[in-house]
Backbone as a chain_set.jsonl record, in Angstrom:
{"seq": "XXXXXXXXXXXXXXXXXXXXXXXXXXXXXXXXXXXXXXXXXXXXXXXXXXXXXXXXXXXXXXXXXXXXXXXXXXXXXXXXXXXXXXXXXXXXXXXXXXXXXXXXXXXXXXXXXXXXXXXXXXXXXXXXXXXXXXXXXXXXXXXXXXXXXXXXXXXXXXXXXXXXXXXXXXXXXXXXXXXXXXXXXXXXX", "coords": {"N": [[0.812, -1.195, 0.0], [2.084, 1.162, 0.576], [3.51, 1.81, -1.745], [1.456, 2.441, -3.561], [0.092, 4.614, -2.287], [2.205, 6.473, -1.894], [2.978, 6.917, -4.549], [0.611, 7.931, -5.679], [0.186, 10.31, -4.179], [2.609, 11.706, -4.649], [2.589, 12.18, -7.468], [0.105, 13.471, -7.833], [0.448, 15.867, -6.423], [2.756, 16.885, -7.675], [1.797, 17.348, -10.223], [0.168, 19.582, -10.099], [-0.265, 22.639, -11.505], [1.313, 21.916, -13.591], [2.32, 21.39, -17.038], [0.516, 19.608, -18.163], [-1.89, 20.12, -16.914], [-2.44, 22.616, -17.956], [-2.67, 21.815, -20.573], [-4.957, 20.231, -20.347], [-6.843, 22.231, -19.754], [-6.732, 23.621, -22.183], [-7.63, 21.631, -23.996], [-10.24, 21.198, -23.055], [-11.29, 23.701, -23.521], [-11.242, 23.646, -26.282], [-12.703, 21.323, -26.969], [-15.306, 21.443, -25.618], [-17.679, 20.053, -25.072], [-16.982, 17.467, -24.681], [-15.869, 16.316, -22.351], [-15.689, 13.831, -21.012], [-14.483, 12.159, -22.942], [-12.028, 13.408, -23.092], [-11.04, 12.963, -20.503], [-10.908, 10.145, -20.535], [-8.966, 9.886, -22.493], [-6.783, 11.03, -21.164], [-6.496, 9.11, -19.144], [-5.853, 6.718, -20.632], [-3.478, 7.515, -22.012], [-1.815, 8.096, -19.848], [-1.707, 5.618, -18.493], [-0.335, 4.039, -20.417], [2.077, 5.52, -20.794], [3.107, 5.762, -18.131], [3.119, 3.084, -17.473], [5.102, 2.024, -19.171], [7.224, 3.548, -18.19], [7.324, 2.728, -15.504], [7.967, 0.026, -15.85], [10.525, 0.347, -16.935], [11.859, 1.484, -14.713], [11.719, -0.651, -12.851], [13.184, -2.554, -14.258], [15.706, -1.313, -14.42], [16.571, -1.437, -11.765], [17.228, -4.091, -11.512], [19.654, -4.241, -12.822], [21.399, -2.398, -11.77], [23.953, -2.126, -9.349], [23.124, -3.312, -6.119], [23.845, -1.877, -3.776], [24.039, 0.71, -4.695], [21.52, 1.566, -5.308], [19.806, 2.851, -3.206], [21.202, 5.283, -2.946], [21.149, 6.388, -5.568], [18.359, 6.573, -5.9], [17.67, 8.294, -3.76], [19.059, 10.739, -4.352], [17.902, 11.203, -6.828], [15.17, 11.642, -6.233], [15.46, 14.003, -4.748], [16.482, 15.687, -6.745], [14.256, 15.77, -8.493], [12.483, 17.036, -6.79], [13.612, 19.604, -6.666], [13.396, 20.231, -9.363], [10.664, 20.463, -9.694], [10.154, 23.012, -8.848], [10.617, 24.609, -11.021], [8.802, 26.246, -13.445], [6.787, 24.815, -16.095], [7.283, 24.843, -19.669], [5.246, 25.701, -22.472], [4.297, 23.265, -24.875], [4.434, 22.62, -28.445], [2.741, 20.788, -29.813], [0.057, 20.729, -30.217], [-1.713, 21.728, -32.375], [-1.591, 20.042, -34.741], [-2.622, 17.64, -33.784], [-5.247, 18.077, -33.039], [-7.166, 17.681, -35.006], [-8.06, 15.08, -34.965], [-10.07, 14.573, -33.157], [-11.44, 14.634, -29.761], [-10.703, 12.429, -28.014], [-8.532, 10.97, -29.265], [-6.814, 13.145, -29.754], [-6.293, 13.96, -27.118], [-5.075, 11.614, -26.073], [-2.718, 11.435, -27.67], [-1.499, 13.989, -27.253], [-1.205, 14.085, -24.431], [0.413, 11.843, -23.973], [2.747, 12.6, -25.361], [3.33, 14.978, -23.972], [4.051, 13.988, -21.501], [6.449, 12.697, -21.916], [9.641, 12.614, -20.763], [8.892, 14.315, -18.75], [8.626, 15.547, -15.368], [6.913, 13.903, -13.842], [6.947, 11.519, -15.251], [9.599, 10.773, -14.953], [9.581, 10.601, -12.185], [7.891, 8.401, -11.935], [9.491, 6.349, -12.976], [11.486, 6.353, -11.013], [9.979, 5.849, -8.674], [9.044, 3.287, -9.305], [11.451, 1.939, -9.292], [12.114, 2.242, -6.632], [10.004, 0.907, -5.336], [10.145, -1.778, -6.353], [8.993, -4.254, -6.065], [6.336, -3.823, -6.238], [5.193, -2.987, -8.69], [2.777, -2.761, -10.209], [1.155, -1.398, -8.379], [2.511, 1.016, -8.175], [2.205, 2.05, -10.787], [-0.596, 2.173, -10.88], [-0.984, 4.023, -8.819], [0.45, 6.335, -9.731], [-1.006, 6.873, -12.009], [-3.574, 7.349, -10.938], [-2.895, 9.615, -9.44], [-2.32, 11.401, -11.526], [-4.873, 11.613, -12.658], [-6.291, 12.67, -10.464], [-5.199, 15.198, -10.371], [-5.867, 16.275, -12.867], [-8.571, 15.766, -13.684], [-10.326, 17.421, -12.098], [-9.59, 19.85, -13.248], [-10.58, 19.584, -15.793], [-13.269, 19.937, -15.336], [-13.563, 22.142, -13.595], [-11.598, 23.959, -14.202], [-10.928, 26.737, -15.027], [-11.941, 28.298, -12.896], [-10.66, 27.038, -10.712], [-7.906, 27.46, -11.199], [-7.639, 30.116, -10.615], [-7.84, 30.167, -7.881], [-5.819, 28.653, -6.665], [-2.588, 28.855, -5.396], [0.118, 28.577, -7.283], [2.797, 28.776, -6.687], [3.033, 28.037, -3.965], [2.071, 25.44, -4.134], [4.003, 24.241, -5.773], [6.19, 24.489, -4.061], [5.351, 22.839, -1.951], [5.262, 20.355, -3.288], [7.95, 20.142, -3.927], [9.057, 19.894, -1.334], [7.904, 17.424, -0.595], [9.094, 15.589, -2.456], [11.806, 15.95, -1.806], [11.771, 15.054, 0.835], [11.11, 12.352, 0.37], [13.463, 11.655, -0.95], [15.411, 12.029, 1.07], [14.507, 10.113, 2.915], [14.937, 7.801, 1.387], [17.727, 7.871, 1.198], [18.417, 7.644, 3.932], [17.343, 5.124, 4.5], [19.067, 3.576, 3.089], [21.286, 3.226, 4.668], [24.115, 4.076, 4.74]], "CA": [[0.0, 0.0, 0.0], [2.986, 2.313, 0.573], [3.823, 2.144, -3.136], [0.282, 3.076, -4.153], [-0.16, 5.92, -1.671], [3.332, 7.366, -2.205], [2.91, 7.253, -5.971], [-0.555, 8.787, -5.897], [0.43, 11.616, -3.584], [3.725, 12.371, -5.328], [2.199, 12.649, -8.793], [-0.996, 14.436, -7.717], [1.005, 17.159, -6.007], [3.693, 17.364, -8.698], [1.056, 17.735, -11.422], [-0.547, 20.844, -9.947], [0.446, 23.704, -12.204], [2.129, 21.319, -14.636], [1.845, 21.663, -18.399], [-0.629, 18.769, -18.509], [-3.1, 20.819, -16.488], [-2.685, 23.638, -18.979], [-3.135, 21.071, -21.732], [-6.351, 19.881, -20.062], [-7.63, 23.453, -19.954], [-6.759, 23.881, -23.621], [-8.489, 20.634, -24.638], [-11.63, 21.456, -22.658], [-11.725, 24.896, -24.254], [-11.411, 23.263, -27.693], [-13.733, 20.276, -27.064], [-16.025, 21.69, -24.367], [-18.771, 19.087, -24.838], [-16.419, 16.111, -24.702], [-14.999, 16.163, -21.175], [-15.473, 12.409, -20.719], [-13.493, 11.668, -23.914], [-10.737, 13.985, -22.684], [-10.61, 12.246, -19.295], [-10.515, 8.795, -20.955], [-7.683, 10.05, -23.185], [-5.769, 11.214, -20.115], [-6.323, 7.809, -18.501], [-5.128, 5.794, -21.502], [-2.125, 8.02, -22.25], [-1.062, 7.963, -18.602], [-1.445, 4.19, -18.261], [0.715, 3.581, -21.338], [3.324, 6.218, -20.503], [3.607, 5.386, -16.81], [3.392, 1.646, -17.511], [6.441, 1.882, -19.756], [8.177, 4.16, -17.259], [7.44, 1.836, -14.357], [8.722, -1.151, -16.286], [11.92, 0.768, -17.045], [12.397, 1.615, -13.358], [11.892, -1.989, -12.273], [14.27, -3.198, -15.008], [16.972, -0.691, -14.035], [16.973, -1.917, -10.443], [17.839, -5.41, -11.673], [20.987, -4.129, -13.41], [22.231, -1.49, -10.984], [24.398, -2.781, -8.104], [22.161, -3.11, -5.042], [24.261, -0.857, -2.811], [23.909, 2.024, -5.331], [20.102, 1.902, -5.511], [19.296, 3.907, -2.319], [21.89, 6.53, -3.253], [20.583, 6.902, -6.826], [16.969, 6.949, -5.633], [17.643, 9.46, -2.88], [19.438, 11.955, -5.081], [16.926, 11.419, -7.904], [13.995, 12.275, -5.631], [15.822, 15.379, -4.405], [16.569, 16.419, -8.016], [12.888, 16.016, -8.955], [11.938, 18.059, -5.898], [14.097, 20.91, -7.122], [12.86, 20.417, -10.717], [9.261, 20.858, -9.556], [10.11, 24.456, -8.636], [10.764, 25.293, -12.311], [7.554, 26.16, -14.218], [6.879, 24.177, -17.405], [7.085, 25.627, -20.885], [4.219, 25.121, -23.331], [4.775, 22.521, -26.047], [3.764, 23.034, -29.68], [2.219, 19.612, -30.499], [-1.393, 20.745, -30.184], [-2.485, 21.995, -33.585], [-1.713, 18.924, -35.665], [-3.359, 16.538, -33.171], [-6.641, 18.43, -32.768], [-8.075, 17.268, -36.077], [-8.469, 13.691, -34.772], [-11.123, 14.481, -32.162], [-10.982, 14.828, -28.386], [-10.058, 11.271, -27.386], [-7.227, 10.735, -29.897], [-5.987, 14.33, -29.497], [-5.848, 13.897, -25.729], [-4.112, 10.511, -25.94], [-1.449, 11.799, -28.303], [-0.895, 15.146, -26.607], [-0.783, 13.742, -23.068], [1.559, 10.936, -24.05], [3.907, 13.414, -25.746], [3.636, 15.93, -22.896], [4.646, 13.282, -20.373], [7.788, 12.182, -22.229], [10.688, 13.404, -20.128], [8.326, 15.186, -17.727], [9.019, 15.158, -14.009], [6.111, 12.792, -13.331], [7.425, 10.297, -15.884], [10.849, 10.444, -14.261], [9.18, 10.156, -10.847], [7.357, 7.037, -12.068], [10.662, 5.462, -13.104], [12.142, 6.295, -9.701], [9.082, 5.154, -7.747], [9.056, 1.862, -9.665], [12.728, 1.398, -8.81], [12.03, 2.234, -5.166], [9.035, -0.117, -4.952], [10.239, -2.716, -7.478], [8.142, -5.418, -5.813], [4.938, -3.386, -6.308], [5.131, -2.222, -9.929], [1.379, -2.476, -10.562], [0.656, -0.381, -7.451], [3.134, 2.289, -8.559], [1.539, 2.517, -12.009], [-1.964, 2.554, -10.486], [-0.886, 5.246, -8.016], [0.819, 7.499, -10.545], [-2.144, 7.148, -12.895], [-4.591, 8.0, -10.113], [-2.395, 10.956, -9.144], [-2.518, 12.215, -12.733], [-6.312, 11.879, -12.774], [-6.686, 13.569, -9.373], [-4.743, 16.549, -10.699], [-6.382, 16.778, -14.136], [-10.028, 15.686, -13.834], [-10.963, 18.666, -11.638], [-9.303, 20.908, -14.215], [-11.501, 19.402, -16.912], [-14.596, 20.418, -14.959], [-13.555, 23.409, -12.862], [-10.278, 24.502, -14.458], [-10.769, 28.195, -15.018], [-12.185, 28.754, -11.531], [-9.651, 26.453, -9.834], [-6.593, 28.061, -11.425], [-7.633, 31.427, -9.967], [-7.856, 29.998, -6.428], [-4.669, 27.899, -6.172], [-1.288, 29.507, -5.539], [1.039, 27.6, -7.858], [4.077, 28.878, -5.988], [2.97, 27.22, -2.759], [1.907, 24.047, -4.545], [5.33, 23.783, -6.206], [7.029, 24.355, -2.853], [4.905, 21.627, -1.249], [5.722, 19.195, -4.062], [9.399, 20.094, -3.731], [9.294, 19.349, 0.007], [7.549, 16.005, -0.609], [10.118, 14.821, -3.157], [13.048, 15.993, -1.027], [11.567, 14.144, 1.977], [11.261, 10.981, -0.148], [14.89, 11.467, -1.215], [16.114, 11.867, 2.348], [14.113, 8.801, 3.456], [15.646, 6.79, 0.605], [19.139, 7.904, 1.613], [18.503, 7.124, 5.289], [17.06, 3.688, 4.478], [20.213, 2.908, 2.489], [22.23, 2.98, 5.747], [25.464, 4.12, 4.194]], "C": [[0.856, 1.259, 0.0], [3.292, 2.767, -0.851], [2.67, 2.899, -3.778], [0.078, 4.489, -3.601], [0.959, 6.919, -1.977], [3.271, 7.827, -3.651], [1.756, 8.202, -6.269], [-0.29, 10.203, -5.4], [1.519, 12.376, -4.326], [3.294, 12.955, -6.667], [1.072, 13.678, -8.706], [-0.474, 15.817, -7.35], [1.922, 17.73, -7.09], [2.973, 17.869, -9.941], [0.355, 19.081, -11.299], [0.309, 21.96, -10.537], [1.331, 23.207, -13.33], [1.528, 21.599, -16.015], [0.662, 20.779, -18.78], [-1.935, 19.375, -18.008], [-3.445, 21.928, -17.478], [-3.203, 22.987, -20.256], [-4.603, 20.658, -21.55], [-7.257, 21.086, -20.264], [-7.798, 23.755, -21.439], [-7.721, 22.915, -24.323], [-9.959, 20.847, -24.301], [-12.153, 22.703, -23.362], [-12.022, 24.551, -25.714], [-12.565, 22.287, -27.887], [-14.632, 20.334, -25.829], [-17.127, 20.673, -24.07], [-18.267, 17.643, -24.731], [-15.471, 15.876, -23.529], [-14.702, 14.695, -20.869], [-14.43, 11.816, -21.668], [-12.098, 12.182, -23.555], [-10.19, 13.229, -21.471], [-10.177, 10.819, -19.646], [-9.189, 8.834, -21.725], [-6.535, 10.237, -22.209], [-5.462, 9.877, -19.459], [-5.482, 6.874, -19.365], [-3.684, 6.243, -21.718], [-1.246, 7.844, -21.009], [-0.744, 6.502, -18.305], [-0.311, 3.677, -19.146], [2.056, 4.21, -20.966], [3.914, 5.774, -19.165], [3.853, 3.885, -16.711], [4.778, 1.377, -18.075], [7.514, 2.433, -18.817], [8.401, 3.273, -16.041], [8.231, 0.581, -14.688], [10.203, -0.819, -16.381], [12.567, 0.883, -15.67], [12.655, 0.276, -12.703], [13.044, -2.732, -12.961], [15.631, -2.636, -14.593], [17.485, -1.204, -12.699], [17.636, -3.294, -10.528], [19.294, -5.318, -12.124], [21.925, -3.208, -12.647], [22.673, -2.234, -9.724], [23.521, -2.36, -6.916], [22.562, -2.001, -4.075], [24.203, 0.565, -3.396], [22.458, 2.501, -5.373], [19.61, 2.978, -4.537], [19.931, 5.276, -2.597], [21.319, 7.181, -4.517], [19.15, 7.38, -6.609], [16.893, 8.227, -4.808], [17.957, 10.744, -3.617], [18.485, 12.246, -6.243], [15.663, 12.09, -7.38], [14.278, 13.739, -5.295], [15.899, 16.235, -5.68], [15.173, 16.729, -8.571], [12.232, 17.081, -8.089], [12.364, 19.455, -6.311], [13.551, 21.247, -8.504], [11.424, 20.92, -10.684], [9.134, 22.384, -9.405], [10.191, 25.25, -9.941], [9.467, 25.14, -13.095], [7.798, 25.534, -15.591], [6.722, 25.194, -18.523], [5.999, 24.927, -21.694], [4.866, 24.394, -24.499], [3.931, 22.892, -27.252], [3.205, 21.846, -30.467], [0.719, 19.711, -30.766], [-2.068, 20.785, -31.546], [-2.65, 20.787, -34.504], [-2.526, 17.766, -35.095], [-4.846, 16.821, -33.016], [-7.612, 17.925, -33.818], [-8.595, 15.845, -35.904], [-9.56, 13.508, -33.723], [-10.562, 14.482, -30.755], [-10.242, 13.64, -27.773], [-8.658, 11.053, -27.952], [-6.297, 11.91, -29.638], [-5.438, 14.297, -28.079], [-4.823, 12.793, -25.524], [-2.741, 10.912, -26.473], [-0.76, 12.926, -27.54], [-0.422, 14.844, -25.189], [0.42, 12.81, -23.09], [2.825, 11.725, -24.373], [4.314, 14.385, -24.632], [4.334, 15.26, -21.722], [6.045, 12.744, -20.66], [8.831, 13.129, -21.649], [10.194, 14.35, -19.055], [8.712, 14.668, -16.344], [8.194, 14.004, -13.465], [6.476, 11.476, -14.008], [8.713, 9.842, -15.206], [10.535, 9.945, -12.849], [8.621, 8.737, -10.888], [8.486, 6.029, -12.193], [11.293, 5.268, -11.728], [11.28, 5.562, -8.683], [9.037, 3.657, -8.035], [10.36, 1.204, -9.223], [12.704, 1.276, -7.286], [11.131, 1.103, -4.672], [9.002, -1.197, -6.038], [9.405, -3.976, -7.287], [6.65, -5.085, -5.925], [4.701, -2.535, -7.555], [3.705, -1.832, -10.302], [0.814, -1.378, -9.666], [1.258, 0.981, -7.749], [2.42, 2.872, -9.78], [0.099, 2.956, -11.696], [-1.947, 3.871, -9.71], [-0.535, 6.47, -8.841], [-0.301, 7.873, -11.508], [-3.27, 7.841, -12.128], [-4.165, 9.424, -9.767], [-2.582, 11.896, -10.318], [-3.985, 12.583, -12.886], [-6.792, 12.837, -11.68], [-6.297, 15.016, -9.666], [-5.457, 17.124, -11.922], [-7.894, 16.712, -14.309], [-10.716, 16.937, -13.279], [-10.732, 19.838, -12.604], [-10.251, 20.809, -15.407], [-12.882, 19.982, -16.595], [-14.596, 21.825, -14.356], [-12.289, 24.221, -13.113], [-10.123, 25.997, -14.334], [-10.933, 28.744, -13.602], [-11.069, 28.299, -10.596], [-8.294, 27.139, -9.979], [-6.505, 29.47, -10.829], [-7.474, 31.311, -8.448], [-6.577, 29.367, -5.856], [-3.384, 28.683, -6.428], [-0.28, 28.47, -6.029], [2.405, 27.631, -7.184], [4.092, 27.977, -4.766], [2.803, 25.737, -3.087], [3.258, 23.487, -4.982], [6.25, 23.582, -5.006], [6.658, 23.104, -2.06], [5.361, 20.357, -1.959], [7.224, 19.033, -3.911], [9.727, 19.452, -2.384], [8.994, 17.849, 0.063], [8.639, 15.168, -1.272], [11.447, 14.829, -2.396], [12.94, 15.077, 0.19], [11.696, 12.686, 1.532], [12.73, 10.675, -0.43], [15.674, 11.237, 0.056], [15.782, 10.521, 2.972], [14.829, 7.67, 2.719], [17.111, 6.717, 1.008], [19.32, 7.317, 3.011], [18.259, 5.62, 5.341], [18.204, 2.902, 3.851], [21.303, 2.575, 3.498], [23.669, 2.939, 5.243], [26.476, 4.045, 5.273]], "O": [[0.435, 2.301, -0.503], [3.33, 3.965, -1.131], [2.89, 3.895, -4.467], [-0.09, 5.441, -4.363], [0.688, 8.079, -2.284], [3.491, 9.003, -3.94], [1.911, 9.162, -7.023], [-0.517, 11.175, -6.12], [1.367, 13.566, -4.602], [3.604, 14.108, -6.966], [1.089, 14.665, -9.441], [-0.912, 16.821, -7.91], [1.868, 18.923, -7.387], [3.493, 18.737, -10.641], [-0.019, 19.667, -12.315], [1.445, 22.187, -10.122], [2.031, 24.0, -13.961], [0.369, 21.997, -16.13], [-0.126, 21.162, -19.644], [-2.983, 19.165, -18.619], [-4.615, 22.143, -17.795], [-4.069, 23.539, -20.937], [-5.392, 20.73, -22.491], [-8.319, 20.974, -20.877], [-8.89, 24.105, -21.889], [-8.532, 23.335, -25.148], [-10.825, 20.696, -25.163], [-13.319, 22.758, -23.753], [-12.948, 25.103, -26.309], [-13.322, 22.401, -28.851], [-14.704, 19.364, -25.074], [-17.465, 20.463, -22.905], [-19.067, 16.708, -24.696], [-14.395, 15.303, -23.7], [-13.576, 14.358, -20.505], [-13.576, 11.043, -21.232], [-11.109, 11.464, -23.702], [-9.006, 12.896, -21.427], [-9.181, 10.333, -19.111], [-8.381, 7.912, -21.614], [-5.452, 9.681, -22.393], [-4.297, 9.545, -19.241], [-4.505, 6.299, -18.885], [-2.765, 5.431, -21.618], [-0.073, 7.485, -21.116], [0.376, 6.183, -17.906], [0.572, 2.961, -18.673], [3.059, 3.506, -20.839], [5.098, 5.446, -19.087], [4.712, 3.454, -15.94], [5.54, 0.59, -17.513], [8.584, 1.843, -18.673], [9.535, 3.089, -15.6], [9.062, 0.131, -13.898], [11.046, -1.61, -15.958], [13.696, 0.432, -15.476], [13.692, 0.082, -12.069], [13.793, -3.457, -12.306], [16.594, -3.386, -14.432], [18.689, -1.386, -12.518], [18.5, -3.624, -9.715], [20.085, -6.217, -11.841], [23.136, -3.243, -12.868], [21.858, -2.906, -9.092], [23.222, -1.177, -6.747], [21.702, -1.259, -3.601], [24.309, 1.532, -2.643], [22.198, 3.701, -5.463], [19.031, 3.962, -4.998], [19.263, 6.305, -2.493], [21.042, 8.38, -4.532], [18.77, 8.455, -7.072], [16.129, 9.137, -5.133], [17.216, 11.722, -3.524], [18.282, 13.406, -6.603], [15.141, 13.008, -8.012], [13.439, 14.608, -5.529], [15.434, 17.374, -5.691], [14.936, 17.831, -9.064], [11.506, 17.935, -8.597], [11.555, 20.383, -6.304], [13.271, 22.41, -8.793], [11.013, 21.704, -11.539], [8.121, 22.967, -9.792], [9.868, 26.437, -9.962], [9.061, 24.015, -13.387], [8.869, 25.694, -16.177], [6.118, 26.253, -18.352], [5.847, 23.708, -21.615], [5.867, 24.855, -25.047], [2.83, 23.42, -27.1], [3.197, 21.896, -31.697], [0.162, 18.866, -31.467], [-2.92, 19.943, -31.833], [-3.751, 20.538, -34.995], [-3.074, 16.977, -35.865], [-5.633, 15.886, -32.874], [-8.795, 17.759, -33.519], [-9.496, 15.438, -36.637], [-9.937, 12.373, -33.432], [-9.353, 14.347, -30.564], [-9.246, 13.836, -27.076], [-7.695, 10.96, -27.191], [-5.12, 11.711, -29.336], [-4.258, 14.573, -27.858], [-3.805, 13.011, -24.867], [-1.728, 10.741, -25.795], [0.424, 12.83, -27.218], [0.648, 15.299, -24.785], [1.348, 12.98, -22.3], [3.857, 11.538, -23.729], [5.503, 14.587, -24.382], [5.124, 15.896, -21.024], [6.758, 12.37, -19.728], [8.887, 14.304, -22.01], [10.982, 15.114, -18.498], [9.075, 13.503, -16.179], [8.714, 13.195, -12.697], [6.331, 10.415, -13.4], [8.887, 8.657, -14.921], [11.144, 8.987, -12.373], [8.857, 7.955, -9.967], [8.437, 4.965, -11.577], [11.597, 4.142, -11.332], [11.786, 4.746, -7.912], [8.995, 2.848, -7.108], [10.366, 0.039, -8.824], [13.222, 0.308, -6.727], [11.461, 0.422, -3.702], [7.938, -1.493, -6.581], [9.139, -4.692, -8.253], [5.8, -5.955, -5.732], [4.075, -1.478, -7.476], [3.457, -0.685, -10.673], [0.072, -0.516, -10.139], [0.585, 2.0, -7.592], [2.074, 4.054, -9.796], [-0.363, 3.984, -12.19], [-2.801, 4.732, -9.923], [-1.145, 7.526, -8.677], [-0.517, 9.052, -11.79], [-3.851, 8.811, -12.616], [-4.986, 10.341, -9.799], [-2.96, 13.054, -10.137], [-4.313, 13.726, -13.206], [-7.61, 13.719, -11.945], [-6.99, 15.947, -9.255], [-5.638, 18.339, -12.009], [-8.454, 17.541, -15.027], [-11.613, 17.469, -13.932], [-11.589, 20.71, -12.748], [-10.672, 21.824, -15.961], [-13.578, 20.462, -17.49], [-15.523, 22.602, -14.583], [-11.947, 25.089, -12.31], [-9.259, 26.47, -13.596], [-10.136, 29.573, -13.165], [-10.585, 29.082, -9.778], [-7.61, 27.372, -8.983], [-5.407, 29.96, -10.568], [-7.021, 32.255, -7.801], [-6.29, 29.539, -4.672], [-3.129, 29.12, -7.551], [0.126, 27.588, -5.273], [3.091, 26.611, -7.124], [5.05, 27.235, -4.55], [3.341, 24.881, -2.386], [3.618, 22.373, -4.6], [7.002, 22.609, -4.952], [7.531, 22.394, -1.559], [5.794, 19.399, -1.317], [7.719, 17.914, -3.78], [10.579, 18.566, -2.306], [9.733, 17.089, 0.689], [9.063, 14.152, -0.72], [12.136, 13.81, -2.351], [13.904, 14.398, 0.541], [12.313, 11.876, 2.224], [13.191, 9.561, -0.179], [16.515, 10.34, 0.113], [16.667, 9.851, 3.503], [15.274, 6.702, 3.336], [17.671, 5.629, 1.144], [20.271, 6.573, 3.252], [18.888, 4.914, 6.13], [18.307, 1.693, 4.055], [22.158, 1.733, 3.225], [24.343, 1.911, 5.311], [27.675, 4.069, 4.997]]}, "num_chains": 1, "name": "protein.A"}
C-alpha cells in the first residue's frame, strides 16, 4: 500500500500547475462538450506512458548494483523536488493533433507531454524504489494524474484562480526531497 499511496500523492502534487493541467484546460476549451473523452484520453495516455516508465524503473533496479540503488533513488527524488520548482514551458504539439477528435488528441498530446516530464521520471524512480509493487506504482501514478487533471476538466478556469502555484510547487518540492532523504537514510550508508 505504501507504493500506491506514495505514488498517488507524489504525482498528484507534482502535477498541480504542470503543463498537462494547462493542456487539459486547452483541450476542454477546444472540445467543451467532450470532457469524458478527454478524461478517458488522459487515462489511456497515462497508463501507457507510466506503464512503460514503471517497467523501465523496475528493469533498471535489476541491473544497478544493489548498494547504489538507495543513493541513486535518494538523489533522484531530491533532483525532482528541485525540478518541480521550475515552471513548465508550453509545447507546440497541439495543432496537428486536434483534427483527430478529443479522445485521440488527448491521448497523443498527453503521451507526448509526459515524455521526459518530471512525473514520468518520478514514475521510473518510484518503480525502482518499490520494485516489488510495480502495478501499485503505475496505479498510483495514474490515479495521481487523474486527481490533478479531472478537476481541471470540470472546474479549471475557476480552480486556477484559487490555487497559488508557488505554494503548490514548494509543497511538491518538500515532498520529493523528503522521499529522497528517506531513501538515503534507508540505504544505511
